[in-house]
C-alpha positions in Angstrom: 0.0 -0.3 0.0 3.2 2.7 0.8 4.4 2.0 -2.9 0.7 2.4 -4.2 0.8 5.6 -2.3 4.7 6.5 -3.6 4.0 5.6 -7.1 0.9 7.8 -7.1 2.3 10.9 -5.5 5.1 11.1 -8.1 2.6 10.5 -11.0 0.7 13.3 -9.3 3.8 15.7 -9.4 4.8 14.3 -13.0 1.5 15.8 -14.0 1.9 19.1 -12.4 5.2 20.2 -13.6 7.0 24.0 -14.0 8.1 24.7 -17.6 11.8 24.8 -17.1 14.6 22.5 -17.5 17.4 22.3 -14.8 20.5 21.1 -16.5 22.5 20.9 -13.2 23.3 17.0 -12.5 20.4 16.1 -10.0 21.5 14.9 -6.8 19.1 12.1 -5.4 18.0 11.9 -1.8 15.1 10.0 -0.7 14.3 11.9 2.3 13.1 15.0 0.6 10.3 15.7 -0.5 9.4 16.3 -4.6 7.4 19.3 -4.3 8.0 21.2 -7.4 9.0 19.6 -10.9 10.5 22.0 -13.0 11.2 19.9 -16.6 10.2 21.7 -19.8 7.3 21.0 -21.5 5.4 22.0 -24.6 4.3 25.9 -24.6 0.8 26.2 -23.7 -2.0 26.9 -26.7 -3.1 30.7 -26.5 -6.6 29.6 -25.2 -5.2 28.4 -22.3 -2.6 31.1 -21.4 -3.4 32.7 -18.2 -2.3 36.5 -17.6 -3.2 37.1 -13.3 -2.9 41.1 -14.4 -5.0 40.9 -16.9 -8.0 39.3 -14.8 -11.0 41.6 -14.6 -11.6 43.3 -11.1 -15.1 44.9 -11.7 -17.4 41.9 -10.4 -20.2 43.2 -13.0 -17.8 42.7 -15.6 -15.9 40.0 -14.8 -16.6 35.8 -16.2 -16.9 33.5 -13.8 -14.7 30.7 -12.6 -16.5 28.1 -14.2 -15.9 29.8 -17.9 -12.0 29.5 -18.0 -10.7 26.7 -18.9 -10.1 23.5 -16.3 -6.4 23.5 -16.5 -6.5 27.2 -15.3 -9.2 27.6 -13.1 -6.9 26.8 -10.3 -4.9 30.1 -11.2 -7.6 32.4 -12.0 -8.5 32.0 -8.4 -5.5 32.5 -6.7 -5.0 35.5 -8.8 -8.3 36.8 -7.3 -6.8 35.5 -3.7 -4.4 37.7 -4.2 -5.8 40.7 -5.2 -8.8 40.6 -2.6 -12.5 41.6 -3.2 -13.2 44.9 -5.2 -14.1 47.2 -2.8 -13.9 50.8 -4.5 -13.8 53.8 -2.0 -16.2 55.6 -4.3 -16.6 59.2 -3.2 -20.3 59.5 -3.9 -22.4 56.2 -4.8 -25.4 56.3 -7.1 -28.8 56.4 -5.7 -31.7 54.4 -6.4 -35.1 55.4 -6.3 -37.4 52.8 -4.5 -40.9 52.3 -4.1 -44.0 55.2 -4.6 -42.2 58.3 -2.4 -39.9 58.0 -4.8 -37.2 58.1 -1.8 -33.5 56.6 -2.9 -31.0 54.4 -1.8 -27.3 53.9 -2.0 -24.7 51.3 -1.0 -23.0 52.0 1.6 -19.0 51.6 2.2 -19.6 50.9 6.0 -21.1 47.4 4.9 -17.0 46.5 3.8 -16.4 46.5 7.6 -19.6 44.4 8.9 -19.4 42.0 5.5 -15.8 41.0 4.5 -17.3 39.0 1.5 -19.0 41.8 -0.3 -17.9 43.5 -3.0 -19.2 46.4 -5.1 -19.4 46.9 -9.0 -19.7 51.0 -9.9 -20.4 49.6 -13.7 -23.5 48.2 -12.4 -24.2 49.8 -9.1 -24.3 46.0 -7.6 -22.9 44.1 -4.4 -21.3 40.7 -5.2 -20.0 38.1 -3.3 -16.4 37.3 -3.3 -16.4 34.1 -1.7 -19.7 32.6 -3.6 -17.6 34.1 -6.8 -14.7 31.6 -6.5 -16.4 28.5 -5.1 -19.8 28.7 -5.8 -20.4 24.7 -7.5 -22.7 25.5 -11.0 -25.4 22.8 -11.4 -26.1 22.7 -8.0 -29.5 23.7 -6.1 -29.7 27.5 -5.4 -29.9 29.2 -2.2 -31.3 32.6 -1.4 -29.1 35.0 -3.4 -26.6 32.5 -4.6 -26.7 33.1 -8.5 -27.8 37.0 -7.7 -24.5 37.6 -5.7 -22.4 36.3 -8.0 -23.8 37.0 -11.5 -26.7 39.2 -11.6 -25.5 41.6 -8.7 -28.1 42.9 -5.6 -29.2 46.2 -5.8 -31.8 46.1 -3.3 -30.6 48.9 -0.9 -33.5 49.5 1.0 -33.6 46.0 2.2 -29.9 45.4 2.0 -29.6 44.4 5.9 -31.7 41.5 5.4 -30.5 40.5 2.0 -27.5 39.8 3.3 -28.1 38.4 5.9 -30.4 36.0 4.2 -27.1 35.6 1.7 -25.1 34.2 4.7 -28.2 31.8 5.8 -27.4 29.4 8.3 -24.4 26.9 9.4 -24.9 24.5 6.2 -25.6 27.6 3.7 -24.0 27.8 0.5 -22.1 30.8 1.2 -20.7 29.5 4.2 -19.8 26.2 2.5 -18.0 28.6 0.0 -15.9 30.2 3.1 -15.1 26.5 4.3 -13.8 26.1 0.9 -11.8 29.6 0.7 -10.2 28.8 4.3 -9.3 25.2 2.9 -8.2 26.9 -0.1 -6.0 29.1 1.7 -4.3 26.6 3.5 -1.9 24.1 1.2 -0.6 21.9 3.6 -4.6 20.3 3.8 -4.8 19.2 0.3 -4.6 15.7 -1.2 -1.4 16.2 -3.2 0.4 18.2 0.1 -0.8 15.2 2.2 0.9 12.4 -0.2 4.1 14.4 -0.6 4.4 15.3 3.1 7.9 16.9 3.1 10.1 16.1 6.1 11.3 19.1 8.7 14.7 18.5 6.8 13.2 19.2 3.3 11.4 22.2 4.4 14.3 23.7 6.2 15.9 23.1 2.7 13.1 24.7 0.7 13.2 28.1 2.8 17.0 28.4 2.3 16.4 28.0 -1.3 13.4 30.5 -1.7 14.8 32.8 0.5 18.6 32.6 -1.2 16.6 33.5 -4.5 14.4 36.4 -3.0 17.8 38.0 -1.9 19.7 37.7 -5.2 16.3 39.2 -6.7 15.9 42.2 -4.9 19.4 43.0 -5.2 18.9 42.6 -9.0 15.8 44.7 -9.2 17.2 47.8 -6.7 20.2 48.0 -8.9 18.5 47.8 -12.6 20.7 45.0 -13.6 19.6 41.8 -15.8 18.3 38.6 -14.5 18.8 35.9 -17.3 21.9 35.3 -19.5 22.6 34.1 -23.6 23.7 30.6 -22.0 22.2 29.3 -18.7 23.6 25.6 -19.1 26.1 24.1 -16.0 29.3 24.5 -18.2 28.3 28.1 -19.0 31.1 30.6 -17.9 28.5 33.4 -17.8 24.9 32.1 -16.7 23.4 35.5 -16.0 23.6 37.8 -13.0 20.8 35.7 -11.5 22.4 32.3 -11.6 25.7 33.7 -10.9 24.8 35.0 -8.0 23.3 31.9 -6.7 26.5 30.2 -7.3 27.9 32.8 -5.3 26.2 32.4 -2.4 26.8 28.4 -2.5 30.5 29.4 -3.0 30.4 31.4 0.3 27.9 29.5 2.5 28.3 25.6 2.8 24.4 25.7 4.1 23.3 26.8 0.9 25.3 24.8 -1.0 24.0 21.6 0.7 20.5 23.1 0.0 20.3 23.9 -3.4 22.4 20.5 -4.2 20.2 18.3 -2.4 17.5 19.9 -4.0 18.3 19.2 -7.4 16.6 19.5 -10.6 13.2 19.6 -7.9 12.0 23.3 -6.9 15.7 24.5 -7.1 13.7 27.9 -7.0 15.9 29.6 -9.9 13.8 28.8 -13.2 13.0 32.1 -15.4 9.0 31.4 -14.4 10.3 31.8 -10.7 12.3 34.9 -11.2 9.1 36.5 -12.7 6.6 35.4 -10.1 9.4 36.6 -7.3 9.5 39.8 -9.4 5.5 40.2 -8.9 5.3 39.4 -5.4 8.4 42.4 -4.9 6.1 44.5 -6.9 3.1 43.5 -5.0 4.2 44.6 -1.9 5.9 48.0 -3.0 2.4 49.1 -4.4 0.7 47.4 -1.1 3.3 50.2 0.8 2.1 52.8 -1.6 -1.8 52.0 -1.0 -1.5 52.1 2.5 0.4 55.3 2.5 -2.5 56.7 0.2 -5.0 55.5 2.3 -8.7 57.3 1.3 -6.8 60.4 1.0 -7.8 62.7 -2.6 -4.7 62.6 -5.4 -3.8 63.9 -8.3 -2.3 61.8 -11.3 0.9 62.5 -13.5 1.1 61.0 -17.2 3.3 60.8 -19.7 4.0 58.5 -22.4 7.6 58.0 -24.4 9.0 54.7 -26.6 11.1 52.2 -24.9 14.0 50.8 -26.8 11.9 48.3 -28.6 9.6 51.3 -29.8 6.7 50.3 -27.9 4.9 53.5 -26.7 4.9 53.3 -22.7 2.4 55.8 -20.6 3.8 56.6 -17.0 1.3 57.1 -14.3 2.4 58.4 -10.8 -0.1 59.5 -8.0 0.8 62.7 -6.0 -0.7 63.1 -2.4 -0.3 64.2 0.7 1.1 61.6 3.5 0.3 61.5 6.8 3.2 64.1 7.7 1.9 66.9 5.5 4.3 66.2 3.0 3.9 66.0 -0.7 4.9 62.7 -2.2 4.7 61.3 -5.6 4.5 57.7 -6.4 5.1 55.5 -9.3 2.0 53.8 -10.1 2.6 51.5 -13.2 3.9 51.4 -16.5 1.5 50.7 -19.0 1.6 49.3 -23.1 -0.4 51.2 -25.0 -1.2 50.0 -28.5 -2.2 53.9 -30.1 -2.1 57.4 -28.0 -5.2 58.5 -29.0 -7.2 60.0 -25.9 -9.9 57.0 -25.7 -6.7 54.5 -25.8 -5.0 56.4 -22.6 -8.7 57.1 -20.9 -8.7 53.4 -21.1 -5.3 52.5 -19.8 -5.4 54.8 -17.0 -9.0 53.4 -15.7 -7.4 50.1 -16.5 -4.6 50.9 -13.7 -7.0 53.0 -11.3 -9.2 50.2 -11.4 -6.5 47.2 -10.6 -5.4 49.3 -7.5 -8.9 49.7 -6.4 -9.0 53.7 -6.9 -12.1 55.6 -8.0 -11.8 57.9 -10.7 -14.1 59.9 -8.2 -10.6 61.0 -5.7 -9.2 62.8 -8.8 -8.4 66.4 -7.8 -5.9 67.6 -10.6 -4.4 65.8 -13.5 -0.7 66.7 -14.7 0.2 66.3 -18.4 2.6 68.2 -21.2 0.9 70.0 -23.8 0.0 67.4 -26.2 -3.1 67.8 -28.2 -4.0 64.2 -27.2 -3.6 65.4 -23.3 -4.3 69.0 -22.7 -7.5 68.8 -25.7 -10.1 71.4 -24.7 -13.1 69.0 -26.8 -11.4 65.6 -27.0 -8.1 65.7 -24.7 -8.0 63.2 -22.2 -8.0 66.1 -18.9 -11.5 67.0 -20.9 -12.6 63.3 -20.4 -11.9 63.0 -17.0 -13.0 66.4 -16.5 -16.6 65.1 -18.2 -16.7 62.5 -14.9 -14.8 64.3 -12.7 -15.2 68.2 -12.6 -12.6 68.5 -9.9 -9.7 66.3 -11.3 -8.3 70.6 -12.4 -6.0 70.2 -15.3 -2.1 71.9 -15.1 0.0 72.0 -17.7 3.6 71.2 -16.6 5.1 74.4 -16.0 8.7 72.7 -16.4 7.5 72.0 -20.2 6.0 75.3 -20.2 9.3 77.1 -19.7 10.9 74.9 -21.9 8.8 76.1 -24.9 9.2 79.8 -23.7 13.4 78.8 -24.0 12.8 77.2 -27.4 11.0 80.2 -28.6 13.6 82.5 -27.7 15.6 80.9 -31.0 12.8 82.5 -33.2 12.7 85.7 -31.6 14.7 87.8 -34.2 17.0 86.3 -37.3 20.1 87.3 -35.9 19.5 85.1 -33.0 18.7 82.5 -35.6 21.5 82.5 -37.0 23.3 82.5 -34.0 22.0 79.6 -32.5 22.2 77.5 -36.2 26.4 78.9 -35.9 25.9 76.8 -32.3 24.7 73.7 -33.9 27.4 74.2 -36.7 30.0 74.8 -34.0 29.3 71.8 -31.7 29.2 69.3 -34.7 32.6 71.1 -36.1 34.3 70.2 -33.1 32.9 67.1 -31.3 31.9 64.6 -34.9 35.0 62.2 -34.2 37.0 60.9 -31.6 39.5 62.8 -32.3 38.4 66.5 -32.3 36.4 66.0 -29.1 39.6 64.7 -27.8 41.3 67.8 -29.0 39.0 69.7 -27.6 39.2 68.3 -24.2 43.2 68.4 -24.3 42.9 72.4 -25.2 41.0 73.0 -22.2 42.7 71.0 -20.0 46.2 73.1 -21.1 44.4 76.3 -21.1 43.5 75.2 -17.3 46.9 74.8 -16.8 48.1 77.9 -18.0 45.6 79.5 -16.4 46.7 78.2 -12.9 50.1 79.2 -13.5 49.1 82.8 -14.2 47.1 83.2 -11.2 43.9 83.9 -13.2 41.8 80.9 -11.8 42.3 79.0 -8.4 42.3 75.6 -7.6 39.1 73.7 -5.4 37.4 70.5 -4.9 34.7 69.9 -7.8 36.6 73.1 -10.0 37.7 72.8 -13.5 36.5 69.4 -14.5 36.9 67.9 -17.9 33.9 68.8 -20.4 33.2 69.0 -23.5 30.7 71.3 -26.0 26.7 69.2 -25.3 24.2 69.4 -28.0 21.0 71.1 -26.8 18.3 69.9 -27.5 14.3 70.7 -27.6 13.2 68.5 -25.2 15.6 68.8 -22.5 15.1 71.6 -19.8 18.2 74.1 -19.7 20.3 71.9 -22.3 20.6 75.7 -24.4 21.8 77.3 -21.1 24.6 74.4 -20.6 25.8 75.0 -24.5 26.1 78.5 -24.3 27.6 78.4 -20.7 30.1 75.6 -21.6 31.2 77.7 -25.0 31.6 80.9 -22.8 34.1 78.4 -20.9 36.2 77.1 -23.7 36.0 79.8 -25.7 40.2 79.6 -27.0 40.1 76.2 -26.8 37.3 76.1 -29.3 38.6 78.4 -31.3 42.1 76.3 -31.3 40.2 73.5 -32.2 38.6 75.4 -35.0 41.8 76.3 -36.6 43.2 72.6 -36.5 40.4 71.3 -38.4 40.9 74.3 -41.0 44.8 73.6 -41.2 44.9 70.1 -41.2 41.7 69.3 -43.4 42.0 66.6 -46.3 39.1 69.5 -48.3 37.6 72.9 -47.6 35.6 72.8 -44.2 33.1 75.5 -42.4 35.8 75.6 -39.6 37.2 78.7 -40.8 34.1 80.5 -41.5 33.1 79.9 -37.9 35.9 81.3 -37.0 34.9 84.0 -38.2 31.5 84.4 -36.8 32.5 83.8 -33.4 34.9 86.8 -33.5 32.5 88.9 -34.2 30.6 91.0 -31.7 27.6 91.0 -33.0 28.0 86.9 -31.7 29.7 88.1 -28.4 27.0 90.4 -27.8 24.5 87.7 -28.5 26.3 84.9 -26.4 25.9 87.1 -23.2 22.7 88.2 -23.8 21.1 84.6 -24.3 23.5 83.3 -21.3 21.9 86.0 -19.0 18.3 85.8 -20.3 18.9 81.6 -19.9 20.2 82.4 -16.7 17.2 84.3 -15.2 15.0 81.0 -16.5 17.3 78.2 -15.3 16.8 79.1 -11.9 13.3 78.4 -12.1 14.0 75.3 -14.4 15.9 73.7 -12.1 13.4 74.8 -8.9 10.3 73.4 -11.3 11.6 69.8 -11.1 11.6 69.3 -7.5 8.6 66.7 -6.5 7.7 68.6 -3.4 7.1 71.9 -5.5 3.6 73.3 -5.2 1.0 75.1 -7.0 1.2 78.2 -5.0 5.2 78.4 -4.5 5.3 77.6 -8.5 2.7 80.7 -9.4 5.6 82.5 -7.1 8.4 82.0 -8.5 7.0 82.2 -11.8 5.9 86.0 -11.2 9.5 87.0 -9.4 11.2 85.4 -13.1 8.6 87.7 -14.8 9.8 90.9 -12.7 13.3 90.2 -13.1 13.0 90.1 -16.6 11.4 93.7 -16.3 13.8 94.3 -14.3 16.6 93.7 -16.7 14.6 95.6 -20.1 14.7 98.6 -17.7 17.7 99.0 -16.7 20.3 95.8 -17.7 21.5 97.5 -21.0 24.7 99.4 -19.8 25.5 96.4 -17.1 25.1 93.9 -20.3 27.2 96.1 -23.1 30.1 96.4 -20.4 30.6 92.8 -19.4 30.3 92.3 -23.9 33.1 95.0 -24.5 35.1 93.4 -21.7 34.7 89.9 -22.8 35.6 91.6 -26.7 38.9 93.2 -25.7 40.0 89.8 -23.4 39.4 88.0 -27.0 40.7 90.5 -29.3 37.5 91.1 -30.7 36.8 94.2 -32.2 34.1 96.6 -31.4 32.1 98.6 -33.4 31.1 102.1 -33.0 27.9 102.3 -31.8 26.7 105.9 -33.5 27.9 104.2 -36.9 25.8 103.7 -39.8 24.7 100.5 -41.2 21.7 99.2 -42.9 18.8 97.3 -42.4 19.2 93.7 -41.2 17.4 92.4 -44.2 17.4 95.1 -46.5 20.2 95.6 -49.5 22.6 99.2 -49.6 20.6 100.4 -52.1 17.3 100.6 -50.6 18.8 103.9 -48.3 17.2 102.4 -45.3 20.0 102.5 -42.4 20.2 102.4 -38.8 23.0 103.1 -35.8 24.6 100.1 -34.4 23.4 101.4 -31.2 19.7 101.3 -32.1 20.2 97.7 -33.7 22.0 96.1 -31.0 19.6 97.6 -28.5 16.4 98.0 -30.2 16.3 95.0 -32.5 18.0 92.8 -30.7 18.1 93.6 -27.0 14.6 94.4 -26.4 12.9 91.9 -29.2 14.6 89.0 -27.2 13.5 90.6 -23.9 10.1 91.1 -25.3 9.4 87.7 -27.0 10.2 86.0 -23.4 8.1 88.2 -21.7 4.9 88.0 -24.2 5.9 84.0 -24.0 5.9 83.9 -20.3 2.7 86.1 -19.9 1.0 83.4 -22.8 2.3 80.3 -21.1 1.9 81.1 -17.8 -1.6 82.5 -17.4 -3.2 81.2 -14.4 -3.6 84.9 -12.6 -7.4 84.8 -13.9 -7.7 81.3 -12.7 -9.9 81.5 -9.8 -9.0 78.6 -8.0 -5.2 79.3 -7.8 -5.5 83.0 -6.8 -8.3 81.3 -4.1 -5.4 78.8 -2.7 -2.6 81.5 -3.1 -4.4 82.9 0.3 -3.0 80.0 2.1 0.7 81.1 1.9 2.3 82.3 5.2 4.8 84.3 4.1 5.1 87.8 5.8 2.9 86.7 8.8 -0.4 85.0 6.3 -0.3 88.5 4.2 -2.6 87.4 1.6 -4.7 85.5 4.2 -8.7 86.2 2.9 -11.3 84.3 4.7 -14.1 85.2 1.8 -11.9 83.6 -0.9 -10.8 80.6 0.9 -14.5 80.1 1.9 -15.2 80.1 -1.7 -12.6 77.3 -2.3 -15.9 75.1 -0.2 -18.0 76.0 -2.4 -15.9 75.2 -5.9 -14.8 71.9 -4.2 -18.4 71.3 -2.6 -18.0 67.2 -3.1 -15.5 67.4 -0.4 -17.5 69.6 1.9 -20.9 69.1 3.5 -23.5 72.2 3.9 -22.4 71.9 7.6 -18.6 72.8 6.7 -19.5 75.2 4.2 -21.4 77.0 6.9 -19.3 77.2 9.7 -15.8 77.3 7.6 -15.4 80.8 7.5 -15.8 80.7 11.9 -12.9 78.2 11.8 -10.8 80.5 8.8 -11.0 83.4 11.8 -9.8 80.8 14.2 -7.3 79.3 12.6 -5.6 82.8 11.4 -5.8 84.2 14.9 -4.1 81.2 16.4 -1.5 80.5 14.0 -0.4 84.1 13.9 0.0 83.9 18.1 1.9 80.4 17.5 5.6 81.3 17.4 6.2 78.0 15.6 4.2 79.2 12.5 6.6 82.2 11.8 8.9 80.1 10.6 6.5 78.6 7.8 7.9 80.2 4.0 5.3 77.8 2.0 2.6 76.1 2.3 4.3 72.7 2.4 6.2 73.5 5.3 2.3 75.1 6.7 1.3 71.7 6.6 4.1 69.7 8.1 3.6 72.2 11.0 0.2 71.9 11.1 0.3 68.0 11.4 3.7 68.2 13.7 1.1 70.4 16.2 -1.8 68.9 15.8 -3.7 71.9 14.2 -5.0 69.8 11.7 -6.9 67.8 14.1 -8.2 70.8 14.9 -8.6 72.9 11.8 -9.5 69.7 9.5 -11.6 72.0 7.3 -8.6 74.0 6.9 -6.2 71.6 6.6 -8.2 70.3 4.1 -8.2 73.2 1.9 -4.3 73.3 2.2 -4.5 69.5 0.9 -5.9 70.1 -1.9 -3.9 73.2 -2.8 -0.5 70.4 -2.4 -1.9 67.8 -4.3 -2.6 70.0 -7.6 0.4 68.9 -9.7 3.4 71.2 -10.6 5.3 69.0 -13.6 5.5 66.0 -14.8 9.8 65.9 -13.7 9.3 62.6 -11.5 7.8 60.9 -14.9 10.2 62.2 -16.9 12.9 60.5 -13.9 10.8 57.1 -14.9 11.7 57.3 -18.4 15.5 57.4 -17.6 14.9 54.9 -15.1 13.2 52.7 -18.2 16.2 53.0 -20.5 18.5 51.8 -18.0 15.9 48.0 -17.4 14.9 48.1 -20.9 18.2 48.4 -22.8 19.6 46.6 -26.0 20.1 43.6 -24.6 16.7 43.2 -22.9 14.5 44.7 -25.6 12.3 41.7 -25.6 11.3 41.8 -21.8 7.8 41.5 -21.3 5.5 44.3 -20.6 4.2 42.8 -17.3 7.6 42.0 -16.0 8.8 45.4 -17.5 6.2 47.1 -15.0 7.0 44.8 -11.8 10.9 45.8 -12.4 10.2 49.2 -13.1 7.5 49.7 -9.6 10.9 47.9 -7.6 13.2 50.0 -9.2 11.8 53.8 -9.3 10.2 53.4 -5.8 13.8 51.9 -4.2 13.2 54.0 -1.1 10.1 51.6 -0.3 11.6 48.5 -1.8 14.0 48.9 0.7 11.4 48.7 3.4 9.9 45.5 2.4 10.3 42.4 4.4 11.8 39.5 2.9 8.6 37.6 4.8 5.7 39.8 3.3 7.6 38.7 -0.4 7.7 35.0 0.6 4.0 34.9 1.8 2.8 36.3 -1.3 4.9 34.2 -3.2 3.5 31.0 -1.2 -0.2 32.3 -1.9 0.3 32.9 -5.6 -0.6 29.7 -6.6 -0.7 26.5 -5.2 2.9 24.8 -4.3 4.1 21.5 -3.3 6.7 22.5 -1.8 6.0 23.8 2.1 7.9 26.3 4.5 8.3 25.3 8.2 5.1 26.1 10.5 7.1 28.9 12.0 8.1 30.7 9.1 5.9 33.1 8.4 
């Protein structure tokens, strides 16, 4: 009989194999259990493939378990159990009228606590039973609400309490039977297969060692953005890939680990490609859980942008911006989703799918942050308009940093002289850095120039000073790139001229280097260079500030106004200083300064027409004023929130100058605008609370150190004033979560290029998303406990291997 059971257990093991071939030499041990056979299987058919991330979360839309192919029904159950019941926190549930009295009732989120099994479908406005959906037996006699709570949906809110109790029924009811099945299903040790393949304590300990080692290696590779797999992972390969090489390294350093892997043989070595993907999925799941726990039931804003990856797939990155429990603004990476096209409808469907996956309701969105593409910001068919149609409180803010970049780029076309200047800049960069030899010559010339200036005492040494550099090419989409290029050219002036002279002298044929030297050593080139450095220097400070994660809309508006004021001051009184700097530069570099009273033809006109102006008029009126007026007009056009009622009201929260901008009427107006977040009673008492609040904070010494709304929010949490003045704190929260820029999304795209590079261009979308979550949110990833990852891994699907009872 014992032989029969052993033979039967081995047969069952072979029928539930993992799709992997372990190429190491197997070491048999009769005392070890055979929990997870990892041998090669034929590729599954398309109909039987299952993606746990593709399941429908809304209970009103999803398929029944019995509608899936029998061989993947277990995986479907595991996927739903891992995600838990669908219990969205909707701001306002749809109301249904009952009876002749026309009274209306709605679903109550308090039922989530009273009935843990209950699910809610926003699509059908109906309630469902999670346990019955998972384990109901089709074809059996139906109990009250058995079919209603799994397929049709319960909508009788007037008699909900009685309906829920009738559905639960007595001890032997169908619902309680499904609950029992659910509990037994989660306890893998009670399964027949587990009973037949009962592992010894020794094999359980070795399974724990192998799994823990695999988790540690996976965490390191994900945190560093490194590849897992190798080209040749055979036992004789010199490079099996980072994951297996790290496992081998641990085996050489730890005898216990080596023994656990060697004795495991081909059975459950926890090194297969599928295991690696599942571990990455579990890590991403735990990081997302921390993000959702940090978010809680607060409102949030969404930051979205699209970019192509190395495999020419359009990827949409989604981030959340919200206020944490400490009163600090945080921006968290939510997901990276592949979209087949970038139409507003496709982006909307993708966004809604991501939010639905994390049980986030559209009604909680209080801000949208995108770039200026028409599919995103379109006033009639853009993504922001489609979301506002469903949620009028999701105010759209065009990325401030993107707007500033458009302002900077537009200056290049302000007049023909400046346009020609940037054309010459592009030619200079191309000529001096187009080949390795020219680039090396430029670096060497700059190095020698620095040595000569150090010897003459013109400059001094210091840590971090005089680093090796070259001329970067400016880009239309890179913030501050124009300023960096011009700054490097100013610093490397003599070195660039030397390289251009060398190219002209030793080139194989005629080149444009001689003409570029002539242009560089003209007064007009030097004048425009210094002018652009001054203008871009003013805007570059704002560009750097706009890329901060904790920047709020009130501070951003104030910074923009400061830049506008500086530009106006520069226009009115900056000519003399600028002209003096240009003269000094020309004198130091042997550039001839023309007579400003000399008459010259109007630019763009022939001398025969007789239209002339003085040099002073040309440089001052036609270049200096035109460039500044252009950038001022663009700043006013791009940053025109001054007339926005919401932003004007939010600016009254600024604590600077002892709350000098505080205005009760405007702040009370915000409660009317966001009337979903403030009840009728709140709107009636908010004025009194605002008056009491401003009286206290002005007397409180600790609030005198607050210099912006962010520090004000943190100080309120620190002093518990957020509990005393909850309505005022709500206004502060709404002001802070409004997005300012999409710099965080841009940084996520930089991480995307690290993870999915030329050698990893075929990584699938699900694994890519899991790696992106862990790499982008490394700070949270480091806080995740290994046991939480292992717990998620063991509950993901039925496994024949078991951990020691006291481990988790």
